[in-house]
Structure formats: structure tokens, C-alpha cells
C-alpha positions as CSV (number, residue, x, y, z in Angstrom):
1,M,0.1,0.0,0.2
2,N,1.6,3.0,-0.6
3,E,1.3,6.4,0.7
4,V,-2.1,7.7,-1.4
5,D,-4.1,4.3,-0.6
6,K,-3.1,4.7,3.4
7,P,-6.5,5.7,4.6
8,K,-6.3,9.1,6.5
9,E,-6.1,8.8,10.6
10,L,-8.5,10.9,11.7
11,T,-8.6,12.7,15.9
12,R,-11.6,12.3,17.9
13,C,-11.8,15.5,19.0
14,F,-14.0,17.9,21.8
15,I,-14.1,21.6,22.7
16,A,-14.4,22.0,26.4
17,L,-13.2,24.4,29.7
18,S,-11.9,22.7,33.6
19,V,-12.9,23.5,36.4
20,N,-10.2,24.5,39.5
21,E,-9.4,23.1,42.2
22,E,-11.9,23.9,45.1
23,C,-13.9,22.6,42.4
24,L,-12.8,19.1,41.7
25,K,-12.6,18.2,45.5
26,E,-16.2,18.9,46.1
27,I,-16.6,16.9,42.7
28,I,-14.6,14.3,44.4
29,R,-16.2,15.0,47.6
30,V,-19.9,14.2,45.8
31,Q,-18.9,10.8,43.9
32,E,-17.1,10.0,47.4
33,I,-21.6,10.0,48.6
34,L,-22.9,8.9,45.2
35,S,-20.7,5.7,45.5
36,G,-22.5,5.4,48.4
37,Y,-25.6,3.6,46.6
38,K,-25.2,0.3,44.7
39,F,-25.3,1.2,41.0
40,V,-23.4,-0.8,38.3
41,G,-21.0,1.8,36.1
42,K,-17.9,4.6,36.9
43,L,-17.8,7.5,38.2
44,I,-15.8,9.6,36.3
45,E,-11.9,10.0,36.5
46,P,-10.6,13.4,38.4
47,E,-8.0,14.4,35.1
48,N,-11.4,13.2,32.6
49,L,-13.9,16.1,34.7
50,H,-14.8,18.8,32.2
51,L,-17.5,20.8,30.8
52,T,-18.0,19.5,26.8
53,L,-19.0,22.3,25.3
54,K,-18.6,21.3,21.6
55,F,-18.3,17.8,20.7
56,L,-16.5,17.6,17.4
57,G,-16.4,13.8,16.5
58,E,-14.0,12.6,14.1
59,V,-11.8,15.3,12.4
60,S,-9.7,14.4,10.0
61,E,-5.6,16.5,9.6
62,E,-6.9,18.9,7.5
63,K,-10.0,20.0,8.7
64,L,-8.3,19.9,12.8
65,E,-5.8,22.5,11.5
66,K,-9.1,24.8,10.0
67,I,-11.0,24.1,14.0
68,K,-7.9,25.4,15.3
69,L,-8.0,28.5,12.4
70,S,-10.8,29.2,13.4
71,L,-10.5,29.2,17.2
72,A,-7.7,31.1,17.5
73,K,-9.8,34.3,16.6
74,L,-12.3,33.4,19.7
75,K,-12.3,36.3,22.1
76,F,-15.0,36.7,25.1
77,E,-15.1,37.5,28.5
78,E,-13.3,36.6,31.3
79,F,-16.3,35.1,33.4
80,E,-17.5,33.5,36.4
81,G,-18.9,29.6,36.3
82,K,-21.1,27.9,39.3
83,L,-21.2,24.6,40.3
84,G,-25.6,23.6,39.9
85,E,-27.0,21.4,41.4
86,I,-27.4,17.3,40.9
87,G,-29.6,15.3,38.8
88,V,-30.1,12.0,36.4
89,F,-30.4,12.3,32.7
90,N,-31.6,8.9,31.7
91,F,-32.3,7.1,28.4
92,K,-35.4,4.8,28.0
93,G,-36.5,5.4,31.3
94,N,-33.6,3.8,32.7
95,P,-30.7,6.2,34.5
96,K,-26.9,6.1,32.7
97,I,-25.5,9.8,33.8
98,V,-25.4,11.5,37.0
99,Q,-24.7,15.3,36.6
100,I,-23.8,18.6,38.1
101,K,-25.0,21.5,36.3
102,I,-22.5,24.2,35.3
103,G,-24.1,28.2,35.0
104,G,-23.4,31.6,34.5
105,K,-24.9,32.9,31.8
106,G,-21.2,33.5,30.4
107,V,-21.0,29.2,30.1
108,F,-24.2,29.8,27.3
109,D,-22.3,33.2,25.6
110,L,-20.0,30.8,24.9
111,Q,-21.2,27.9,23.6
112,E,-22.6,30.3,21.7
113,K,-19.7,32.1,20.2
114,I,-17.6,28.5,19.0
115,D,-21.0,26.9,17.1
116,E,-20.7,30.2,14.7
117,L,-17.2,30.2,14.6
118,L,-17.6,26.3,13.9
119,V,-19.9,27.3,11.0
120,E,-17.4,27.7,8.7
121,C,-15.6,24.2,9.4
122,G,-19.2,22.8,8.1
123,Y,-20.3,21.8,11.5
124,E,-24.0,22.9,13.1
125,K,-24.9,25.1,16.0
126,E,-26.3,23.0,19.0
127,K,-30.0,22.5,18.6
128,K,-30.4,22.8,22.8
129,F,-26.3,23.4,24.9
130,M,-26.8,21.4,28.5
131,S,-24.2,23.4,30.1
132,H,-23.6,20.1,32.6
133,L,-20.4,18.1,33.9
134,T,-21.0,14.4,33.5
135,I,-19.4,12.6,36.9
136,A,-20.7,9.4,37.2
137,R,-21.5,6.9,33.6
138,L,-24.3,4.4,34.9
139,K,-25.1,0.8,33.4
140,Y,-27.2,-0.5,35.4
141,V,-29.3,0.6,39.0
142,H,-31.5,-1.6,40.7
143,D,-34.4,0.9,42.1
144,K,-34.2,3.4,39.6
145,I,-36.1,6.0,41.8
146,G,-34.9,5.3,44.8
147,F,-31.3,6.2,42.8
148,G,-33.4,9.1,41.3
149,K,-33.7,10.5,45.0
150,Y,-30.6,9.6,46.8
151,V,-28.9,11.4,43.9
152,S,-31.5,14.2,44.2
153,G,-30.6,14.8,48.1
154,I,-26.8,14.8,47.6
155,G,-25.8,19.1,48.5
156,V,-23.3,20.3,46.4
157,K,-21.2,24.3,47.2
158,D,-22.5,27.0,45.2
159,I,-18.7,27.2,44.5
160,K,-17.8,29.3,41.6
161,F,-14.8,29.4,39.3
162,K,-12.7,31.1,36.4
163,V,-13.6,31.5,33.0
164,D,-11.5,32.9,30.9
165,R,-10.3,29.8,28.4
166,I,-10.9,26.8,26.2
167,E,-9.2,23.6,25.0
168,L,-9.6,22.1,21.9
169,I,-8.5,18.2,23.5
170,K,-7.9,15.0,22.1
171,S,-10.0,11.8,23.0
172,E,-8.5,8.6,22.6
173,L,-10.6,5.5,23.2
174,R,-9.2,2.6,25.1
175,S,-10.5,-0.7,27.2
176,P,-10.2,1.0,30.8
177,G,-11.9,4.2,29.0
178,P,-11.1,7.3,27.3
179,V,-7.2,9.5,27.7
180,Y,-8.2,12.9,27.1
181,S,-4.3,14.7,26.2
182,V,-5.0,18.4,25.5
183,I,-4.3,19.7,22.2
184,E,-4.2,23.5,22.6
185,E,-5.5,26.5,24.3
186,Y,-6.8,29.7,23.6
187,N,-8.1,32.5,26.3
188,C,-10.5,34.9,26.2
189,N,-8.5,37.3,24.3
190,P,-6.9,35.9,21.0
191,A,-4.1,38.3,20.9
192,E,-3.2,35.9,23.4
193,N,-3.1,33.0,20.9
194,I,-0.6,34.8,18.2
195,N,3.1,33.6,18.6
196,N,6.2,35.9,18.7
197,N,6.6,35.9,15.0
198,G,3.3,37.3,14.6
199,N,1.5,34.3,13.3
200,L,-1.2,32.5,15.2
201,D,-0.5,30.3,17.8
202,L,-1.2,26.5,16.5
């Protein structure tokens, strides 16, 4: 097989923002309480906790470069996000995800800006953006009603965190679970995404 015939390598990626150390400690505390209820599934590892702003899917190297160029134009005002209520997402009546809402109008404004920039890369705007951070993925829960009540009874501290950058993240699916690595960071000020040579720092 020559170079032309070789299948092009695709990168599975998404855009996200991270929370601060104080929020991580609170989420881990909540996960420990959650683990007190019997269910089949897994808690999300601390290093993988994030708020997904847009899932990009598997993209070619060429498309990834276009995405980088688009995100380098992003400009937004620094704002505060905050941990919100805990809840459960169900699929066909079965609990599948335990999540914590991420509040702050700035989150929704930021997501809209990203949506607008990525239209030029062929992406459609999100029909309904759910600002949440997944803390556990579930396979099976015996007592669905009891589990829902247990989760809703877990109090989450109202902790705020600064948002001044986003991350373009690569996701590698492996048997133990996904492994995430940051491809690029983008500051709220586009000027800081430019290197000393005056070029986009990609």
C-alpha cells in the first residue's frame, strides 16, 4: 500500500472548559457520596472531569487545522461559572448519567460564540446546549426511583470558578476508558493566541 492508498488518520476531539481545584475537590466529595449507592457503572476520573462545549467527532488532519484557525479568532469576556444542582439523565427510563449543572450566563454565551465560529468548518449549531459536567456513567441501577431520590438529596456546594480559556481536547478510546490530552488552549483574548512571530500559535 502506497502513501496515497493509506487511510487518513482521524482525531476524535471536542472543545471543553475545565474547573478549578476547589471545584474538583467538591466533585470528588460528591462522587464519594454517590458511590454509597449500589449501581453498575463508573465514576469519572478527576483528570477527565470537564464541561463539553462542543463535540467535534472524528476529524481529518486538514479539518483539525481549520478548527484551530477558527478557534484562534475566539474572543470573549472572562466570566465566572459555578457548580449547580446534581441530577440524572435517563435513556428510555434508565439512569445513564449523573451530572452536575454548570451555571453562569457566560457559559451559554461562550458556547454560542464557538458555534458561530465553527459554522465555517461545516458544523451545525447546537439545538439545545445542556451545560453540565458528567461525574458518573451508569450501566445498571436496580432501584431507579430510589436512586433518583438519593442523587437529588446530595447537596452540591455553590462554588464559583474563573473561565478565561477553553481547550481543544483529543480523545483516545481505550479499553479501561477514554484518555484525554489537550491539543491547544485558547485564551479569552485572541492576541494571546499569537506567537512572537506574529503568526497564529498553532
